[in-house]
Structure formats: structure tokens, C-alpha cells
C-alpha positions, -999 to +999 in steps of 0.1 A: +436+221+161+438+255+178+422+286+163+445+317+163+431+348+179+431+367+146+412+339+128+387+337+157+381+375+155+375+372+118+351+343+123+331+362+149+330+393+127+318+373+097+291+357+119+280+391+132+276+403+096+256+372+086+232+379+115+203+403+113+176+412+138+140+415+127+106+417+142+090+383+135+061+362+147+074+327+156+050+298+155+054+263+168+028+236+159+030+202+176+011+170+168-007+157+199-004+121+209+022+111+182+035+084+205+001+068+205+001+068+167+032+047+165+019+023+192-014+019+174-005+019+137+032+009+136+061+030+124+054+031+087+017+041+089+022+065+118+050+083+098+026+086+069+000+102+091+026+126+106+038+135+071+002+143+060-004+165+091+029+183+086+019+189+049-013+206+062+007+228+086+032+237+059+004+246+035-012+268+063+022+286+067+027+292+030-009+304+025-003+333+049+031+343+035+050+325+062+083+307+060+089+272+074+121+273+094+123+236+101+104+205+111+115+186+141+099+151+143+062+158+149+067+196+152+069+225+128+085+259+133+075+288+111+080+326+109+057+354+098+062+391+091+033+400+114+014+387+144-018+389+123-004+365+096+007+340+123-027+340+140-046+336+108-023+308+097-028+291+131-065+292+127-063+279+092-041+250+103-067+239+129-096+243+104-078+224+077-071+194+100-108+192+110-118+194+073-095+166+063-118+136+065-090+110+069-072+130+097-105+138+114-114+102+115-081+094+131-088+121+158-057+140+149-051+173+167-023+198+170-014+224+196+000+258+185+020+284+203+032+317+189+048+350+199+057+382+180+090+399+189+127+405+179+147+375+166+181+370+152+181+354+117+213+334+110+217+310+081+179+305+078+174+297+115+160+319+143+175+327+177+165+349+206+139+357+232+109+355+209+118+319+199+120+309+236+087+325+244+070+309+214+083+275+225+069+281+260+035+290+245+033+257+226+044+238+258+014+255+276-010+247+248-033+217+247-049+199+218-068+222+194-055+253+212-036+284+201-017+300+229+001+334+227+010+364+248-007+396+256+021+414+239+013+396+207-024+403+210-016+440+212-003+438+177-034+422+162-062+440+144-095+444+162-113+414+147-086+390+158-080+407+192-117+400+200-111+363+195-091+359+227-095+347+262-071+356+291-055+325+308-037+343+336+001+346+340+029+321+335+067+320+340+088+319+309+124+309+309+147+339+306+120+363+318+123+381+351+085+386+355+056+364+346+039+369+312+002+373+304-010+343+285-039+344+260-058+318+241-070+325+205-106+312+203-105+300+167-135+277+168-161+299+185-153+328+162-154+308+129-167+273+131-198+281+152-208+308+128-204+284+099-224+258+117-252+282+126-256+291+090-253+257+073-253+230+099-280+232+126-277+196+135-239+198+141-244+230+161-270+214+183-247+184+189-219+208+199-240+229+223-258+200+239-229+176+243-227+158+276-202+134+291-215+109+316-192+091+340-202+061+361-180+051+390-191+027+417-227+039+424-221+075+414-231+090+381-215+123+370-226+145+341-204+170+324-216+197+300-199+224+279-189+252+302-183+229+332-152+235+352-122+212+347-130+178+362-102+164+382-094+127+391-068+112+413-060+099+448-060+133+465-091+142+485-096+175+467-103+158+433-138+158+419-134+120+415-113+103+441-098+069+432-079+057+462-054+032+448-017+028+452-008+033+415-030+064+412-013+098+414-027+124+438-035+145+407-038+119+380-058+132+351-084+159+342-113+160+318-123+193+301-145+204+273-126+222+246-133+230+210-164+208+209-148+177+225-143+162+259-105+159+264-088+136+289-056+154+300-032+129+315-004+140+338+004+110+360+034+088+367+018+055+358-005+066+330-041+059+322-056+030+303-087+032+280-109+005+264-132+018+237-165+004+226-150-010+194-124-030+214-095-007+208-071-002+238-050+028+245-024+038+270-020+075+276+007+090+297+013+128+300-006+135+268-042+141+258-070+119+244-103+130+230-132+109+244-158+097+218-188+074+220-183+053+251-157+032+268-138+025+300-111+045+318-087+029+344-062+051+363-028+037+369-031+001+358-043-020+329-081-027+326-092-060+340-126-077+341-142-073+375-120-043+386-142-022+409-124+010+401-132+012+364-147+045+353-172+040+325-180+069+302-203+078+274-206+109+252-241+120+245-250+147+219-283+165+211 
């Protein structure tokens, strides 16, 4: 069926009338490792967990006068009238997840990206440059992080602007120049203060955390503040594992928000065996290391494998 020119013009005019451009903070929050949830717990239980997390994210949005635009699988998209509301909501989302005992026991984490700028509002959905930038920010974020732009930070009050750390510059689709990327340090600014006043033991555990890796006859110790620890087949890695199925840059370990995080970005993935016997396969996602276990790059863990990396987390 062909649309006549007059009808087409009327349709476009009606659509233009229904659109309005406003300044809005767009926030994306994405559940980390959702694929692993389905592999470990099955479809029904994993979906229950996802729903519980999304409920926490929705509550954080509403508590700061935000509007949920939509949920897409394991991700939520929200809008706020100001950058301040969006940042405070993001911090609240992270805190609420850590305070939920069931979700904390499951090691659930989210990553959040946001940006404040002009958007087109049409039939309850958002379109435009600010949406694309916010989507790029969540793509850059890692577990327990809030990533935004320097432009957004410039719109924050002084107390929030001080809770930031520059991460350099990054290309954003549709932008001619690179953008300045900033992390909102929500844990150091809030949780550490709370710990210091009411939880000396927890604070000590956080500050004196260590991760010890044993590989062949080498023992490596990581502490908070250490540089990102790289693993792979390439000679420039901190730990070189020279095997066919290991990528040149296979995986990293970094200390973030009180935890040692395995950041996997290889072709063949990484296998983990925990002390309690649980096995995990991680590929291009993140995994928080707890207690002790075994890491194997590129292939399944087998008894007697000389290239197993044994780890243990030590606190206090």
C-alpha cells in the first residue's frame, strides 16, 4: 500500500508535533554476568534473580524522581530531570544491591553509564545524541562502576563533583572528537565513611585485602592500589601463559570497589574452579574473585595441568 504525498506530509507533521526536545540525564544500568546466572541456576531461577535486581534499579530511579523508560532483558533505561538526580540514583542503586543480603550472597553487580544533554521525547521513548553517549558510557563501565562524561560532571553540585576520577578520553559514536570520561567514586565517598564510623573490622578487611596468585614456582601478591594485572600469551603481560588457546591479551585482574575482579576479554574464555567445587566459564565478562580457587586460561580445568593459576583472597 502506497502512502500519498499529502498523507505522508501530514504524518510527518503530526510526528513533529508529538516530539519535544528537553535537557535530560539518561541512565543505563546493566546486570553483569547475566549469562552466567542462567548457566548456573537455570532459566526460572536466573530470571527471578534478574527481576529482583531490576526491581532494585527501578526503586532507585523512582526514589530520585526519575522515570523508567524501558527494561531490555537485563538492562534498564531511565531519565532524570538533572544530572544530580541521576548520579544520586546511580549511587543508591549500587548501595541497595550491596545491602540486599540475597543478592550480595549471589555476588550480583551492575554497571551504570549516564549522560546529561538534549534528547527528543517521543511516545514515552528517548532519542538523540545524549542517549547514544549514555549507552557508550555503560559499555565502558565495569562491574560496580558509574561512568559518565566531563560535560555531565560540570552540571553536578560540588559535593558530587568531588566524587569523581578522570579516566582519560574515549571515542563515542557520532562524535567527531573524543570525550573526557569520568568515574563516579560512590564507594569511597560513602561506604568507607560508614565503615569507619560503624564497622572497623569491615574497613580493615577492605584496606588490607590481598590477592595471592601461584603459577608454576612464582607467587604474586596484589594489594589495593596495584596497577591492573594482565595475563595472556603476549610477552608484555604481567603473567605470561604460553599456550595455543590463550589470547595474547587474555584477561586482567583489578581491585575495584573492595573486590578483586577478573576482567575477561579473550576468544576462548577462562575457566574457574572454586573451593566449594563450583565451576564457572567466563568469556568477555567479569567475575569477582572470593576465597580461593583455580583459574585456567583458554581451556577447561584438568587435574595435573601445569598451567593452572591458583588464587586466594586474604583480608586483614
